[in-house]
N, C-alpha and C positions, 0 to 999 in steps of 0.2 A: 181683569185688567179692561180698561175702556177703551175700544177702539175710535181713533179720531178719523174724521172725513178730512179728505185734502182739502185744501182752499179753492175755492172756484171763482171764476171771473165770468161776469153777465157781458155779452157782446150783443150791442142792437145795431141792425143793418138799415141803412137809409141811403136812397139813391141822390146823388148829387142833381141841382136843378137841370144841368145840362148833359144827363146821363141820355144814351143813346143805345139801343140794340142793333147789331149789324149781321147780317147774313154774311158769311164769310166762306170764300173758296177753297182758300189757302193763305200761306204766311211766307214771305221773303224776308231774311236777313241775315245776322251772323254777329261776329264778335266786334265791339267797338275798341279803339286804341286804349281804352281805360280797362277793358277787360270784361266789361257788360255784356250782355245780348239783347240786340236790337231785333225787335219783330214786327215787321210791317204787315199787317192783315189785309187781305185783298178780295174783291170779288171779281169774278172774271164775268165779262158780258160781250155782245157785238156792240159797236159805236151805232148811235142813233145817225141816220145819214142827214147830210145838209138839204136834200131834196130827195122826192120819191116820185116815180112815173107810176101812173095806173093807166091801164088798157080797159077800154070801155066796150063791153060786148053789147053789141047795138041791138040785137034779138032780145036779150034778157034785162038788157039797162044795168047790169051787174058791172063793178068796178074789180080788177083784178090786177094785183101788183105786179109789176115787172120787174124780176130780179135781175139786177147788173150783172153782166159777166165780170170774172176776174177772181182774185183772190180773197176770202174772205179773212180780216184779223180780228182776233180777239183782244180787248183792252183788259189790262189787270188795274182795277182802279183801286188805289190805296186808300183804304176807309178810316184806320187809325194805327198807330204804332205805340209800342211799349218798350222800355228798355228796363231789363231786369238784370240783377245779380245772377250769376250762376247758380248759386244755391236755392235761389228763389224760382230759378226757371227750372231746376230740377224736381222741386216740391211740385210746382203747378203740372210739370210733366206727369208726375206719378198720379196726381190727382185727376187728370184728364184721362190716362189710360184706365184706371181704375173706375171711373163712371162709365167710359164706353165699353168696357168689359161687363159691367153691371147690366147694363142696356141691352148689349148683345145677348147676353144669357138669358135674360127677361124675354127677349124676342124668339128664342129658339123653340119651336113647337116641340112638345114630347109626343111620344108614339100614341098616347090616348088623344090627345088633341087635334093630332094629324089625322085620326080615323074620323072624327066628328066633321073636319072642315074638307076632307076629301070625297065627300059623298057625291 
């Protein structure tokens, strides 16, 4: 009896003209009233000050930044947001975990490589 191959689908990937890559520190969000999940991806950083004061060392001529007194506050800048159905969010979550575990395993040194790198 002849074994038939299952049908296949070819998928080509293409980046949209406005595609951007963002470095992400985290995500904030939750459920929408419609039952979807909103994910606001952000980067954390210190704000750029409006002004800066430099102190000049007369002997060397070097300028040294004067750090202002007070509390430093970080900004979480929302870079992009996505809205997902729960089943798609679960699928993406599983995919992310799988990729992270694979990378984590590939970066763990085995006993032989540790001997070579710790000399």
